[in-house]
MISELUM-687703 format. One line per field, with one value per residue (C-alpha): chain; residue number from 1; x, y, z. Coordinates in nm, 3 decimals. Each point is the difference from the previous one (the first is absolute). Layout:
MISELUM-687703
timi (A, ...)
marvo (NUM, ...)
u (X, ...)
v (Y, ...)
w (Z, ...)
END
This chain:
MISELUM-687703
timi (A, A, A, A, A, A, A, A, A, A, A, A, A, A, A, A, A, A, A, A, A, A, A, A, A, A, A, A, A, A, A, A, A, A, A, A, A, A, A, A, A, A, A, A, A, A, A, A, A, A, A, A, A, A, A, A, A, A, A, A, A, A, A, A, A, A, A, A, A, A, A, A, A, A, A, A, A, A, A, A, A, A, A, A, A, A, A, A, A, A, A, A, A, A, A, A, A, A, A, A, A, A, A, A, A, A, A, A, A, A, A, A, A, A, A, A, A, A, A, A, A, A, A, A, A, A, A, A, A, A, A, A, A, A, A, A, A, A, A, A, A, A, A, A, A, A, A, A, A, A, A, A, A, A, A, A, A, A, A, A, A, A, A, A, A, A, A, A, A, A, A, A, A, A, A, A, A, A, A, A, A, A, A, A, A, A, A, A, A, A, A, A, A, A, A, A, A, A, A, A, A, A, A, A, A, A, A, A, A, A, A, A, A, A, A, A, A, A, A, A, A, A, A, A, A, A, A, A, A, A, A, A, A, A, A, A, A, A, A, A, A, A, A, A, A, A, A, A, A, A, A, A, A, A, A, A, A, A, A, A, A, A, A, A, A, A, A, A, A, A, A, A, A, A, A, A, A, A, A, A, A, A, A, A, A, A, A, A, A, A, A, A, A, A, A, A, A, A, A, A, A, A, A, A, A, A, A, A, A, A, A, A, A, A, A, A, A, A, A, A, A, A, A, A, A, A, A, A, A, A, A, A, A, A, A, A, A, A, A, A, A, A, A, A, A, A, A, A, A, A, A, A, A, A, A, A, A, A, A, A, A, A, A, A, A, A, A, A, A, A, A, A, A, A, A, A, A, A, A, A, A, A, A, A, A, A, A, A, A, A, A, A, A, A, A, A, A, A, A, A, A, A, A, A, A, A, A, A, A, A, A, A, A, A, A, A, A, A, A, A, A, A, A, A, A, A, A, A, A, A, A, A, A, A, A, A, A, A, A, A)
marvo (1, 2, 3, 4, 5, 6, 7, 8, 9, 10, 11, 12, 13, 14, 15, 16, 17, 18, 19, 20, 21, 22, 23, 24, 25, 26, 27, 28, 29, 30, 31, 32, 33, 34, 35, 36, 37, 38, 39, 40, 41, 42, 43, 44, 45, 46, 47, 48, 49, 50, 51, 52, 53, 54, 55, 56, 57, 58, 59, 60, 61, 62, 63, 64, 65, 66, 67, 68, 69, 70, 71, 72, 73, 74, 75, 76, 77, 78, 79, 80, 81, 82, 83, 84, 85, 86, 87, 88, 89, 90, 91, 92, 93, 94, 95, 96, 97, 98, 99, 100, 101, 102, 103, 104, 105, 106, 107, 108, 109, 110, 111, 112, 113, 114, 115, 116, 117, 118, 119, 120, 121, 122, 123, 124, 125, 126, 127, 128, 129, 130, 131, 132, 133, 134, 135, 136, 137, 138, 139, 140, 141, 142, 143, 144, 145, 146, 147, 148, 149, 150, 151, 152, 153, 154, 155, 156, 157, 158, 159, 160, 161, 162, 163, 164, 165, 166, 167, 168, 169, 170, 171, 172, 173, 174, 175, 176, 177, 178, 179, 180, 181, 182, 183, 184, 185, 186, 187, 188, 189, 190, 191, 192, 193, 194, 195, 196, 197, 198, 199, 200, 201, 202, 203, 204, 205, 206, 207, 208, 209, 210, 211, 212, 213, 214, 215, 216, 217, 218, 219, 220, 221, 222, 223, 224, 225, 226, 227, 228, 229, 230, 231, 232, 233, 234, 235, 236, 237, 238, 239, 240, 241, 242, 243, 244, 245, 246, 247, 248, 249, 250, 251, 252, 253, 254, 255, 256, 257, 258, 259, 260, 261, 262, 263, 264, 265, 266, 267, 268, 269, 270, 271, 272, 273, 274, 275, 276, 277, 278, 279, 280, 281, 282, 283, 284, 285, 286, 287, 288, 289, 290, 291, 292, 293, 294, 295, 296, 297, 298, 299, 300, 301, 302, 303, 304, 305, 306, 307, 308, 309, 310, 311, 312, 313, 314, 315, 316, 317, 318, 319, 320, 321, 322, 323, 324, 325, 326, 327, 328, 329, 330, 331, 332, 333, 334, 335, 336, 337, 338, 339, 340, 341, 342, 343, 344, 345, 346, 347, 348, 349, 350, 351, 352, 353, 354, 355, 356, 357, 358, 359, 360, 361, 362, 363, 364, 365, 366, 367, 368, 369, 370, 371, 372, 373, 374, 375, 376, 377, 378, 379, 380, 381, 382, 383, 384, 385, 386, 387, 388, 389, 390, 391, 392, 393, 394, 395, 396, 397, 398, 399, 400, 401, 402, 403, 404, 405, 406, 407, 408, 409, 410, 411, 412, 413, 414, 415, 416, 417, 418, 419, 420, 421, 422, 423, 424, 425, 426, 427, 428, 429, 430, 431, 432, 433, 434, 435, 436, 437, 438, 439, 440)
u (-6.440, -0.187, 0.094, 0.046, 0.243, 0.206, 0.018, 0.134, 0.237, 0.144, 0.036, 0.189, 0.217, 0.067, 0.079, 0.253, 0.160, 0.047, 0.139, 0.248, 0.113, 0.056, 0.187, 0.213, 0.099, 0.065, 0.250, 0.172, 0.083, 0.329, 0.024, 0.032, -0.309, -0.194, 0.089, -0.056, -0.343, -0.082, 0.099, -0.194, -0.280, 0.021, -0.004, -0.289, -0.194, 0.071, -0.130, -0.336, -0.030, -0.016, -0.217, -0.257, 0.006, -0.066, -0.290, -0.154, 0.035, -0.143, -0.335, -0.001, -0.333, 0.066, 0.059, -0.289, -0.229, 0.118, -0.107, 0.281, -0.093, 0.020, 0.225, 0.242, 0.035, 0.026, 0.263, 0.212, -0.010, 0.087, 0.286, 0.140, -0.027, 0.166, 0.284, 0.064, -0.021, 0.236, 0.234, 0.041, 0.220, 0.166, 0.122, 0.139, 0.169, 0.134, 0.149, 0.169, 0.129, 0.154, 0.145, 0.157, -0.179, -0.175, -0.077, -0.292, -0.243, -0.070, -0.278, -0.199, -0.008, -0.233, -0.313, 0.093, 0.033, -0.335, -0.199, 0.138, -0.107, -0.339, -0.061, 0.117, -0.228, -0.295, 0.057, 0.019, -0.323, -0.164, 0.137, -0.153, -0.340, 0.039, 0.167, 0.325, -0.138, -0.211, 0.265, 0.336, 0.116, 0.072, 0.349, 0.064, -0.155, 0.215, 0.323, -0.106, -0.054, 0.363, 0.169, -0.025, 0.159, 0.265, 0.127, 0.062, 0.147, 0.267, 0.131, 0.046, 0.120, 0.256, -0.103, 0.022, -0.239, -0.225, -0.004, -0.106, -0.261, -0.149, 0.002, -0.179, -0.248, -0.071, -0.030, -0.260, -0.214, 0.016, -0.102, -0.253, -0.161, -0.008, -0.198, -0.230, -0.098, 0.245, 0.139, 0.357, 0.106, -0.174, 0.187, 0.330, -0.058, -0.058, 0.317, 0.216, -0.180, 0.045, 0.341, 0.158, -0.198, 0.085, 0.375, 0.026, -0.176, 0.203, 0.330, -0.089, -0.075, 0.354, 0.169, -0.166, 0.138, 0.337, 0.011, -0.091, 0.274, 0.265, -0.131, 0.017, 0.354, 0.105, -0.169, 0.175, 0.332, -0.072, -0.044, 0.322, 0.178, -0.155, 0.125, 0.336, 0.008, -0.081, 0.258, 0.263, -0.105, 0.044, 0.350, 0.094, -0.122, 0.207, 0.306, -0.047, -0.046, 0.323, 0.200, -0.113, 0.026, 0.298, 0.272, -0.148, -0.073, 0.367, 0.124, -0.228, 0.137, 0.369, -0.061, -0.203, 0.274, 0.257, -0.211, -0.046, 0.398, 0.063, -0.272, 0.162, 0.345, -0.183, 0.070, -0.241, 0.040, -0.268, -0.259, 0.111, -0.034, -0.344, -0.102, 0.136, -0.212, -0.310, 0.051, 0.057, -0.311, -0.207, 0.133, -0.094, -0.352, -0.027, 0.144, -0.249, -0.281, 0.127, -0.003, -0.344, -0.111, 0.142, 0.291, 0.249, 0.234, 0.330, 0.279, 0.331, 0.182, -0.176, 0.070, 0.373, 0.014, -0.195, 0.201, 0.322, -0.129, -0.123, 0.302, 0.209, -0.220, 0.051, 0.385, 0.030, 0.196, -0.208, 0.119, -0.210, 0.189, -0.101, -0.360, -0.005, 0.041, -0.241, -0.270, 0.020, -0.067, -0.363, -0.058, -0.347, -0.228, -0.052, 0.388, 0.047, -0.240, 0.122, 0.352, -0.132, -0.145, 0.334, 0.196, -0.243, 0.020, 0.367, 0.049, -0.233, 0.192, 0.342, -0.145, -0.147, 0.260, 0.363, 0.211, 0.088, 0.222, 0.005, -0.272, 0.023, -0.281, 0.075, -0.255, 0.122, -0.114, 0.126, -0.113, -0.337, -0.064, 0.018, 0.193, -0.034, 0.274, -0.002, 0.305, 0.079, 0.249, -0.051, -0.212, -0.153, 0.042, -0.368, -0.011, 0.275, -0.191, -0.345, 0.025, -0.344, -0.181, -0.312, -0.264, 0.183, 0.229, -0.293, -0.213, 0.271, 0.014, -0.360, 0.034, 0.292, -0.146, -0.296, 0.264, 0.192, 0.272, 0.176, 0.164, 0.311, 0.098, 0.283, 0.345, 0.286, 0.245, 0.224, -0.259, -0.195, -0.365, -0.117, -0.343, -0.047, -0.326, -0.007, -0.275, -0.015, -0.079, -0.339, 0.132, 0.344, -0.217, -0.042, 0.334, 0.133, 0.253, 0.238, 0.048, 0.030, 0.280, 0.177, 0.003, 0.172)
v (0.254, -0.170, -0.102, -0.369, 0.094, 0.225, -0.274, -0.236, 0.232, 0.063, -0.362, -0.060, 0.298, -0.163, -0.331, 0.158, 0.197, -0.316, -0.208, 0.299, 0.003, -0.386, 0.004, 0.292, -0.206, -0.299, 0.200, 0.126, -0.349, -0.152, -0.349, -0.204, 0.154, -0.057, -0.382, -0.009, 0.132, -0.202, -0.323, 0.078, 0.084, -0.312, -0.222, 0.187, -0.029, -0.365, -0.032, 0.202, -0.192, -0.321, 0.157, 0.117, -0.348, -0.161, 0.243, -0.077, -0.354, -0.006, 0.138, -0.215, -0.150, -0.344, 0.159, 0.228, -0.269, -0.246, -0.022, 0.196, 0.268, 0.356, 0.075, -0.266, 0.174, 0.346, -0.135, -0.159, 0.333, 0.195, -0.225, 0.033, 0.374, -0.001, -0.207, 0.274, 0.278, -0.183, -0.110, 0.374, 0.147, -0.357, -0.015, 0.363, -0.082, -0.336, 0.170, 0.267, -0.268, -0.192, 0.313, 0.059, 0.328, -0.090, -0.315, -0.198, -0.104, -0.352, 0.021, 0.141, -0.345, -0.127, 0.194, -0.069, -0.383, 0.007, 0.198, -0.261, -0.276, 0.163, 0.067, -0.349, -0.146, 0.199, -0.082, -0.383, 0.028, 0.167, -0.276, -0.245, 0.153, 0.048, -0.341, -0.002, -0.136, 0.308, 0.240, -0.109, 0.368, -0.091, -0.105, 0.356, 0.170, -0.184, 0.055, 0.383, -0.032, -0.114, 0.256, 0.327, -0.183, -0.191, 0.324, 0.174, -0.298, -0.055, 0.343, -0.076, -0.355, -0.176, -0.181, -0.347, 0.082, 0.168, -0.314, -0.220, 0.263, -0.024, -0.369, -0.001, 0.245, -0.208, -0.320, 0.150, 0.134, -0.332, -0.192, 0.266, -0.066, -0.359, 0.077, 0.215, -0.295, 0.034, -0.300, -0.118, 0.138, 0.334, 0.020, -0.090, 0.281, 0.223, -0.093, 0.031, 0.320, 0.189, -0.126, 0.062, 0.309, 0.143, -0.081, 0.158, 0.306, 0.035, -0.055, 0.259, 0.240, -0.090, 0.052, 0.346, 0.078, -0.110, 0.211, 0.292, -0.068, -0.030, 0.314, 0.166, -0.099, 0.142, 0.318, 0.007, -0.088, 0.293, 0.231, -0.113, 0.070, 0.356, 0.071, -0.147, 0.234, 0.284, -0.068, -0.049, 0.328, 0.166, -0.157, 0.114, 0.346, 0.003, -0.118, 0.268, 0.269, -0.131, -0.012, 0.358, 0.172, -0.183, 0.166, 0.337, 0.009, -0.102, 0.287, 0.243, -0.102, 0.038, 0.329, 0.141, -0.107, 0.176, 0.305, -0.004, -0.015, 0.271, 0.210, -0.030, 0.117, 0.314, -0.119, 0.097, -0.333, -0.137, 0.165, -0.167, -0.342, 0.071, 0.113, -0.352, -0.152, 0.183, -0.120, -0.357, 0.020, 0.124, -0.258, -0.269, 0.130, -0.059, -0.337, -0.100, 0.136, -0.218, -0.316, 0.085, 0.029, -0.337, 0.135, -0.266, -0.032, 0.174, 0.104, -0.147, 0.273, 0.266, -0.209, -0.024, 0.359, 0.063, -0.227, 0.169, 0.325, -0.070, -0.198, 0.294, 0.257, -0.206, 0.008, -0.346, -0.033, -0.211, -0.125, -0.180, -0.224, -0.168, 0.110, 0.202, -0.297, -0.227, 0.272, 0.061, -0.364, 0.065, -0.239, -0.124, 0.214, -0.248, -0.061, 0.380, 0.059, -0.280, 0.102, 0.358, -0.091, -0.183, 0.320, 0.197, -0.240, -0.050, 0.372, 0.026, -0.257, 0.170, 0.331, -0.189, -0.241, 0.056, 0.302, -0.047, 0.226, -0.166, -0.194, -0.166, -0.113, -0.253, -0.110, -0.273, -0.284, -0.352, -0.331, 0.109, 0.179, 0.351, 0.049, 0.302, 0.047, 0.281, 0.003, 0.242, 0.036, 0.089, -0.285, 0.016, -0.309, -0.062, -0.023, -0.277, -0.211, 0.039, 0.112, -0.099, 0.175, 0.222, -0.029, 0.170, -0.291, -0.246, 0.228, 0.006, -0.367, -0.013, 0.215, -0.181, -0.342, 0.090, 0.028, -0.316, 0.222, -0.006, 0.239, -0.037, 0.227, 0.005, 0.119, -0.098, -0.054, 0.348, 0.243, 0.033, -0.119, -0.113, -0.060, -0.190, -0.039, -0.255, -0.013, -0.222, 0.144, -0.099, -0.187, 0.010, 0.099, 0.349, 0.080, 0.141, -0.225, -0.031, 0.360, 0.089, -0.263, 0.102, 0.371, -0.117)
w (-10.486, 0.273, 0.365, -0.103, -0.273, 0.228, 0.260, -0.286, -0.115, 0.355, 0.067, -0.331, 0.083, 0.343, -0.150, -0.248, 0.284, 0.215, -0.309, -0.079, 0.361, 0.021, -0.336, 0.127, 0.330, -0.193, -0.233, 0.307, 0.120, -0.076, -0.177, 0.329, 0.146, -0.303, -0.004, 0.372, -0.036, -0.312, 0.180, 0.310, -0.220, -0.188, 0.301, 0.172, -0.334, 0.011, 0.349, -0.045, -0.335, 0.196, 0.269, -0.263, -0.155, 0.332, 0.042, -0.305, 0.028, 0.339, -0.145, -0.318, -0.119, 0.160, 0.345, -0.016, -0.124, 0.273, 0.375, 0.118, 0.248, -0.098, 0.315, -0.111, -0.338, 0.133, 0.262, -0.287, -0.195, 0.291, 0.086, -0.371, 0.035, 0.348, -0.170, -0.240, 0.251, 0.229, -0.283, -0.108, 0.301, 0.057, -0.366, 0.035, 0.322, -0.139, -0.312, 0.233, 0.212, -0.270, -0.154, 0.347, 0.036, 0.353, 0.185, -0.051, 0.300, -0.069, 0.221, -0.310, -0.158, 0.266, -0.094, -0.368, 0.056, 0.211, -0.280, -0.246, 0.222, 0.048, -0.357, -0.106, 0.249, -0.133, -0.355, 0.081, 0.200, -0.325, -0.196, 0.229, -0.033, -0.387, -0.059, -0.167, -0.330, -0.031, 0.124, -0.172, 0.034, 0.375, -0.074, -0.171, 0.294, 0.244, -0.181, -0.008, 0.387, 0.083, -0.239, 0.217, 0.292, -0.190, -0.210, 0.330, 0.174, -0.282, 0.084, 0.383, 0.022, -0.193, -0.324, 0.139, 0.292, -0.261, -0.209, 0.328, 0.073, -0.352, 0.028, 0.337, -0.133, -0.313, 0.212, 0.224, -0.268, -0.188, 0.331, 0.041, -0.336, 0.090, 0.311, -0.211, -0.186, -0.313, -0.189, 0.016, -0.330, 0.091, 0.332, -0.161, -0.273, 0.294, 0.153, -0.322, -0.103, 0.333, 0.066, -0.365, -0.050, 0.338, -0.027, -0.365, 0.128, 0.319, -0.209, -0.247, 0.299, 0.143, -0.344, -0.030, 0.349, -0.092, -0.307, 0.214, 0.248, -0.294, -0.140, 0.357, 0.029, -0.340, 0.110, 0.332, -0.209, -0.231, 0.323, 0.136, -0.344, -0.001, 0.345, -0.066, -0.320, 0.201, 0.267, -0.289, -0.148, 0.314, 0.054, -0.345, 0.069, 0.331, -0.177, -0.280, 0.272, 0.172, -0.330, -0.094, 0.320, 0.164, -0.222, 0.026, 0.359, 0.066, -0.206, 0.160, 0.351, -0.111, -0.147, 0.288, 0.238, -0.230, -0.025, 0.404, 0.030, -0.263, 0.169, 0.328, -0.163, -0.141, -0.389, -0.254, -0.179, 0.244, -0.211, -0.304, 0.198, 0.107, -0.359, -0.108, 0.275, -0.116, -0.348, 0.088, 0.239, -0.301, -0.250, 0.259, 0.019, -0.377, 0.025, 0.270, -0.223, -0.265, 0.198, 0.129, -0.354, -0.090, -0.213, 0.143, -0.298, 0.057, -0.257, 0.050, -0.169, 0.219, 0.312, -0.076, -0.060, 0.327, 0.213, -0.125, 0.062, 0.363, 0.090, -0.132, 0.201, 0.307, -0.028, -0.144, -0.312, -0.243, -0.339, -0.257, -0.227, -0.331, 0.010, -0.331, -0.242, 0.184, 0.042, -0.377, -0.073, 0.088, 0.300, 0.033, 0.215, 0.289, 0.010, 0.014, 0.243, 0.241, -0.018, 0.057, 0.335, 0.082, -0.034, 0.185, 0.296, -0.026, 0.031, 0.295, 0.182, -0.077, 0.155, 0.310, 0.096, 0.098, -0.092, -0.376, -0.185, -0.339, -0.198, -0.352, -0.217, -0.274, -0.261, -0.247, -0.200, 0.014, -0.152, -0.076, 0.324, 0.119, 0.339, 0.210, 0.270, 0.287, 0.214, 0.292, 0.257, 0.378, 0.096, 0.344, 0.252, -0.014, -0.372, 0.016, 0.259, -0.153, -0.386, -0.078, 0.276, -0.073, -0.281, -0.289, -0.115, 0.048, -0.229, -0.247, 0.002, -0.083, -0.298, -0.133, 0.051, -0.224, -0.280, 0.096, 0.147, 0.328, 0.253, 0.216, 0.269, 0.246, 0.125, -0.225, 0.285, -0.036, 0.162, -0.309, -0.089, -0.313, -0.142, -0.338, -0.178, -0.302, -0.258, -0.288, -0.348, -0.143, -0.297, -0.228, -0.311, 0.176, -0.142, 0.327, 0.184, -0.324, -0.081, 0.377, 0.034, -0.333, 0.145, 0.312)
END
């Protein structure tokens, strides 16, 4: 294998690596970035296509065989290339300004307009030397000279002003064609071609930018939706942690106080109380792990038994009424879970607020709905004045609201506090309401 073959193989390998890297970068872009790049690339391709067209028409056979000076031809070609070079940053700035990313310095339009005028003047001068009859491509070349400026202008100024500018540019080029010796129909065709063509191309660019703007707003809306979902999940997690730890921490505090009093009196029962505190703390750890792992569902039967045990351990007599028949009717899982959270929060509130001695929990079905009532005595004054304080009841209302249920909480007027949760059953065909009511 010779040196030439090695160089060829190395060049092909470098090209393959470059193409592969470009494709990987393209795949890593999201949908909006791909469309943004495609739109910008398309407009830039259109501008440079017009520049190339102007360059080729400036050195076409009628121009080369005319008396046009070489310096004039070179100046016209350089003016066309200068338009493309000036239009590239102007277009990017104009698009960013239209999308609201950064302000646009309108002074950049001045050199773009000057290059357009210089290029058009050069083309008209070449048309004068070659003659419009032998150089009919002059109309196309003049249209290409106006496009780079108009495409950027339409993204910076209002549409009506861009339309007026296109008419002025078309009129100036039509008059220039007359001065270059063109006939009236040729000048009129130049005016219409430059005016209509420039307006159509500018409008197309504006529509492309508008499409990008709409997609950008959609992406921003999706970002806001994502942030709201994250915030909602954080609130949900905080609510679950409150529901899980609130009751157990209240029991731990009560039993710790009791253990301190028993220890100060020298009674051995303090050890039993601290053992119970240890058991509840370990259970709380497991419940926190379950919440973190995402196991949010709770069992109504377990919560009823747990609430009764916790309240009895705190010295509060707790009676659960009518729960057996209803639990045996196989409530839907979402209803059981929601009512389980209600029982947990209600037990927490009983432990925290006031000095209760008795608590009753009633679970019954009436008229196609399931109703849970938790009532206790020993209501504190602050609970009477502000029964809905805290985040617990608000979280319960959110849970029940998802099932079209409702929650009512407040004092009954005789020193007692009642919390009532009502949840409709999914449908009468579930075969639940009628047997329950018959049992009652």
